C-alpha positions in Angstrom: 15.1 162.7 62.8 13.0 159.5 62.9 9.9 159.2 65.0 12.0 158.0 68.0 14.4 160.9 67.8 11.5 163.3 67.6 10.0 161.7 70.7 13.3 161.9 72.6 13.6 165.5 71.6 10.1 166.3 72.8 10.9 164.5 76.1 14.1 166.5 76.5 12.2 169.8 76.0 9.6 168.8 78.6 12.2 167.7 81.1 14.2 170.9 80.5 11.1 173.0 81.0 10.2 171.1 84.2 13.8 171.5 85.5 13.7 175.3 84.8 10.3 175.6 86.5 11.7 173.7 89.5 14.8 175.9 89.6 12.6 179.0 89.6 10.4 177.7 92.4 13.3 176.7 94.6 15.9 179.5 93.9 14.2 182.8 92.9 12.7 183.5 96.3 16.0 182.4 98.1 18.5 184.3 96.0 16.3 187.0 94.5 14.9 187.6 91.1 17.9 189.8 90.0 20.5 187.1 90.7 18.2 184.4 89.2 18.0 186.3 86.0 21.8 186.9 86.0 22.6 183.3 86.7 20.1 181.9 84.2 21.4 184.2 81.5 25.0 182.9 82.1 23.7 179.3 82.2 21.8 179.8 78.9 24.9 181.4 77.3 27.0 178.4 78.3 24.3 176.0 77.1 24.3 177.6 73.7 28.1 177.6 73.5 28.0 173.9 74.4 25.5 173.1 71.6 27.7 175.2 69.2 30.8 173.3 70.2 29.1 169.9 70.1 27.7 170.5 66.6 31.3 170.3 65.3 31.6 166.7 66.5 31.1 164.2 63.7 29.6 161.3 65.7 27.6 162.9 68.4 25.7 160.4 70.5 22.0 161.1 70.9 22.2 161.2 74.7 24.8 164.0 74.5 22.5 166.1 72.2 19.6 165.4 74.5 21.5 166.6 77.6 22.5 169.8 75.8 18.9 170.3 74.8 17.7 169.8 78.4 20.3 172.4 79.6 19.2 175.0 77.1 15.5 174.6 77.9 16.1 174.4 81.7 18.2 177.5 81.8 16.0 179.5 79.4 12.8 178.5 81.3 14.4 179.4 84.6 15.5 182.7 83.1 12.1 183.5 81.6 10.2 182.8 84.9 12.8 184.6 87.0 12.5 187.6 84.6 8.7 187.6 85.1 9.3 187.9 88.8 11.9 190.5 88.4 9.7 192.6 86.1 7.1 192.8 88.9 9.7 193.8 91.4 11.1 196.7 89.3 7.6 197.9 88.2 7.5 201.7 88.3 4.2 202.0 90.3 4.9 205.6 91.1 4.7 206.3 87.3 1.2 204.7 87.2 2.3 201.3 85.8 0.6 198.4 87.5 2.2 195.0 88.0 -0.4 193.5 85.7 0.5 196.1 83.0 4.2 195.4 83.4 3.6 191.6 83.3 1.5 191.9 80.1 4.1 194.2 78.5 6.8 191.6 79.4 4.8 188.8 77.9 4.2 190.8 74.7 7.9 191.7 74.3 8.9 188.1 75.0 6.3 186.8 72.5 7.6 189.2 69.8 11.2 188.0 70.5 10.1 184.4 70.3 8.4 185.1 66.9 11.5 186.9 65.6 13.7 184.0 66.7 11.5 181.5 65.1 11.3 183.4 61.8 15.1 183.6 61.6 15.9 180.1 62.9 15.2 178.2 59.6 17.2 180.6 57.5 20.1 180.5 59.9 19.9 176.7 60.1 19.9 176.4 56.3 22.9 178.8 56.1 25.1 177.3 58.8 23.4 174.5 60.6 22.8 174.2 64.3 26.2 175.8 65.0 25.0 179.0 63.3 21.8 179.1 65.4 23.5 178.3 68.7 26.5 180.6 68.0 24.3 183.5 67.1 22.2 182.9 70.2 25.3 182.8 72.4 26.5 186.1 70.8 23.2 187.8 71.5 23.2 186.6 75.1 26.8 187.8 75.5 25.9 191.2 73.9 23.0 191.6 76.3 25.0 190.7 79.3 27.8 193.1 78.4 25.7 196.0 77.3 23.1 196.6 80.0 23.3 194.6 83.2 25.8 195.5 85.9 26.5 194.7 89.5 26.1 197.7 91.8 28.0 198.4 95.0 25.7 196.3 97.1 26.1 193.3 94.9 22.7 193.6 93.2 22.3 193.1 89.5 20.7 196.1 87.8 20.1 197.4 84.4 21.9 200.6 83.2 19.6 203.6 83.5 17.0 201.9 85.6 
């Protein structure tokens, strides 16, 4: 990318984060943290699938790539913030775990996941381009969605064994 492309990309990341933050502020209290996490996970999965599909286009316009980037960052920021709220809701206080302790543990695990993703990203990009990164991210999101979360009889989204 040239300097203008880098600037547009940085703007798209900022806009995506602001949209995700706004979605969290407006939706999480209304629909609940569990549903917010579920919906944002699906939205992030679809965003990564979109990037994967768009990466196979030869002449992809910059604005299309920027919109896809905004969607990824908006949905993942919404999901991260909703998950923080959800973690405090499911905090096992009867086991002596405080909400602060649960929030710090969540941030630690999220940070380690971010580091692991960053460490793998360049290797994956060199091996298969952006399609490889986005495709693997979509597969990981799909595996997480299919392996642990489920809807219970009351229509609430829960984790297996929790």
